[in-house]
C-alpha positions in Angstrom: 58.3 20.2 15.2 55.9 17.3 15.4 56.6 13.6 14.4 55.0 10.3 15.0 57.4 7.6 16.2 56.3 4.2 14.9 56.1 0.7 16.5 57.7 -2.4 15.1 57.0 -6.1 15.2 59.5 -9.0 14.9 59.1 -11.6 12.2 61.1 -14.3 13.9 63.7 -13.6 16.6 66.6 -15.9 17.0 68.8 -15.5 20.1 72.1 -16.9 18.8 74.4 -16.5 21.8 75.3 -14.5 24.8 78.2 -12.1 24.1 81.1 -11.3 26.4 79.8 -7.7 26.8 76.6 -9.1 28.4 74.4 -8.5 25.4 73.0 -11.2 23.2 73.7 -11.8 19.5 70.4 -11.9 17.7 68.8 -12.3 14.3 65.4 -10.8 13.5 63.4 -9.2 10.8 61.9 -6.0 12.1 58.9 -4.5 10.4 57.2 -1.1 11.0 53.5 -1.2 11.9 50.9 1.6 11.8 50.8 2.3 15.5 52.5 5.5 16.7 53.2 7.9 19.5 53.2 11.6 19.0 56.4 13.6 19.8 56.6 17.4 19.7 59.8 19.4 20.3 60.0 23.2 20.3 62.6 25.7 21.1 61.8 27.8 24.2 63.1 31.2 23.4 62.7 32.3 27.1 64.6 29.4 28.6 68.3 28.9 29.4 70.6 26.9 27.2 70.5 23.1 27.6 67.3 23.2 29.8 64.5 20.7 29.1 60.8 21.0 29.9 59.3 17.6 29.3 55.7 16.5 29.7 54.3 13.0 29.0 50.7 12.0 28.5 48.7 9.0 27.4 49.8 5.4 28.2 51.7 4.9 31.4 55.5 5.2 31.3 57.5 3.5 34.0 60.4 5.3 35.7 61.5 8.9 36.2 61.7 11.3 33.2 65.6 11.1 33.4 65.4 7.4 32.4 63.1 8.2 29.4 64.9 7.6 26.1 63.7 10.9 24.7 65.4 12.7 27.7 68.5 10.6 27.3 68.6 11.3 23.6 68.6 15.1 24.2 71.3 14.7 26.9 73.4 12.7 24.5 73.3 15.5 21.9 74.1 18.0 24.6 77.4 16.3 25.2 78.6 17.5 21.8 76.4 20.5 21.1 75.1 23.4 23.1 71.4 23.2 22.6 68.8 25.9 23.3 66.1 25.4 25.9 63.6 22.8 24.7 59.9 22.1 25.3 59.2 18.5 24.7 55.7 16.8 24.7 55.1 13.1 24.3 51.7 11.5 23.8 52.2 7.8 24.4 50.1 5.3 22.6 52.6 2.4 22.2 52.5 0.4 25.4 55.7 -0.1 27.4 57.3 -3.5 28.0 55.3 -4.8 25.1 57.9 -5.9 22.5 57.0 -3.1 20.1 60.0 -0.8 20.5 58.0 2.3 21.5 60.6 3.8 23.8 63.4 3.1 21.4 61.4 4.7 18.6 60.7 7.8 20.7 64.4 8.3 21.6 65.6 7.8 18.0 63.0 10.1 16.6 64.1 12.8 19.1 67.6 12.5 17.7 66.4 12.9 14.2 64.0 15.8 15.1 66.7 17.8 16.8 69.2 17.2 14.1 66.7 18.7 11.6 65.2 21.4 13.9 68.6 22.7 15.1 70.5 22.0 11.9 73.2 19.9 13.7 74.5 18.4 10.5 74.6 14.8 11.7 74.6 12.2 8.9 72.9 8.8 9.1 76.1 7.0 10.3 76.5 9.5 13.2 72.9 9.3 14.1 73.1 5.5 14.1 76.1 5.6 16.5 74.2 7.9 18.8 71.0 5.8 18.6 73.0 2.6 19.5 74.1 4.2 22.8 70.4 4.6 23.7 69.5 1.0 23.1 70.2 -2.0 20.9 67.2 -1.7 18.7 67.3 2.1 18.4 69.2 2.4 15.1 66.4 0.4 13.5 64.0 3.3 13.8 66.1 5.7 11.7 64.4 4.2 8.6 60.7 3.1 8.4 61.1 -0.1 6.4 61.6 -3.9 7.0 65.2 -4.7 8.0 67.2 -7.7 9.1 68.8 -6.9 12.4 71.9 -8.8 13.6 74.6 -8.2 16.2 72.8 -6.9 19.3 70.2 -5.4 16.9 72.3 -2.5 15.6 73.6 -4.2 12.4 70.9 -3.6 9.8 70.2 -4.8 6.3 67.1 -3.8 4.2 64.8 -6.7 3.4 62.7 -6.5 0.2 59.5 -7.6 1.9 56.1 -6.3 0.7 53.1 -6.8 3.0 50.8 -4.4 1.3 47.2 -5.6 1.3 47.8 -7.9 4.4 45.9 -7.2 7.6 47.5 -6.9 11.0 45.8 -7.6 14.3 48.0 -6.5 17.2 47.1 -7.4 20.8 48.6 -6.3 24.1 47.3 -8.2 27.2 48.5 -5.5 29.6 51.4 -7.7 30.9 54.8 -5.9 31.3 57.6 -8.2 30.3 61.1 -7.3 31.4 63.5 -7.6 28.4 66.3 -8.6 30.7 64.2 -11.3 32.3 63.1 -12.7 28.9 66.7 -12.9 27.6 68.0 -14.3 30.9 65.6 -17.2 30.7 66.2 -17.9 27.0 68.5 -20.8 25.8 70.5 -19.5 22.8 70.3 -21.6 19.6 74.0 -21.3 18.8 73.6 -20.6 15.1 72.0 -18.3 12.5 68.7 -19.3 10.9 69.0 -17.1 7.8 65.8 -15.3 8.7 66.4 -12.6 6.0 65.9 -15.3 3.4 63.2 -17.3 5.2 60.9 -14.3 5.4 60.9 -14.1 1.6 59.1 -17.5 1.5 55.3 -17.6 1.2 53.6 -16.4 4.3 51.9 -19.8 4.8 55.4 -21.3 5.5 56.3 -18.7 8.2 54.9 -20.6 11.2 57.6 -23.2 10.6 60.4 -20.9 9.4 60.2 -17.8 11.7 60.4 -18.8 15.4 60.7 -16.4 18.2 63.1 -18.1 20.5 62.2 -15.8 23.4 58.5 -16.9 23.2 58.9 -20.2 25.1 60.4 -18.8 28.3 58.1 -15.8 28.3 55.0 -18.0 27.7 56.2 -20.3 30.6 56.0 -17.2 32.8 52.8 -15.8 31.3 50.7 -18.6 29.7 48.1 -16.0 28.6 50.5 -14.9 25.9 50.6 -18.3 24.3 46.9 -18.6 24.5 46.6 -15.3 22.6 48.8 -16.7 19.8 46.6 -19.8 19.6 43.5 -17.6 19.4 44.9 -15.6 16.5 45.6 -18.8 14.6 42.1 -20.1 15.4 40.8 -16.8 13.9 42.5 -17.5 10.6 45.9 -15.9 10.9 48.5 -17.0 8.3 51.2 -16.2 10.9 51.0 -15.3 14.5 53.7 -14.7 17.1 54.8 -12.8 20.1 56.7 -9.7 19.2 60.2 -9.2 20.5 60.4 -10.1 24.2 56.6 -9.6 24.6 54.0 -9.2 25.8 52.3 -8.1 22.6 51.3 -10.7 20.0 50.2 -10.2 16.5 48.5 -12.0 13.6 48.9 -11.4 9.9 45.8 -12.2 7.8 44.9 -12.2 4.1 41.5 -10.5 4.8 40.1 -8.4 7.6 40.3 -10.4 10.8 37.5 -11.0 13.3 37.9 -9.3 16.7 37.5 -11.8 19.5 35.7 -10.8 22.7 38.9 -10.2 24.8 38.9 -9.0 28.4 38.4 -5.2 28.8 42.0 -4.7 29.9 43.4 -5.9 26.6 44.3 -3.3 24.0 44.2 -4.2 20.3 44.8 -2.5 17.0 43.6 -3.6 13.6 45.1 -2.2 10.4 46.0 -2.9 6.8 49.5 -2.3 5.3 
């Protein structure tokens, strides 16, 4: 079975408070974007039960295979189900440490694939519980649609947002931003901003209505990220922001955007919804 785990961007990200469990209460509208990895899982008829053969190609992935969320997803399922031997292949295109949720998407799609491939009978609620054990934003990737995320990212509510016809320019400057470092440097706002309603306002109002409160501390550490946001606005973006905890930034345009002459180590994607 082959699937294509998708990336997301954040339209606003409000860090509300630090929780007693060490996580942060957030508020953000997450939107799928047309940038994907490719994940294939097959049953290995010759292998022993619960064994995993896992190969990774493409963009660099930090850490050992055992820390990979695809591997963790399979091991999580094995705690409740005896699984056959599996061959897993991941072609990585979504950069890591980039605020795009690529690893979370891979892990969540592995859960969904195995549920279908092996007929495990897990409903959406059970998949969501499993996904939340992998990472705070993992449950988002169970559905490819805009959603308001609250709690630590696992409380989701659909948002009736239609970006069809708008152009996206997504840029990654090759900087790895630690999520823990970004949140540790952020000063929580202390209250909700009602981002789920604000995002329904005209896109020209978004720069004032949809702040990413992680951006200031991350840009203080990596000024290049702030400069990229300014470049996107200068190129005509209606809204530009850092995604998640960075380092990727994006601009949303009414028409096809110009592609600036960025350094060769930058990666960018231009698409239309």
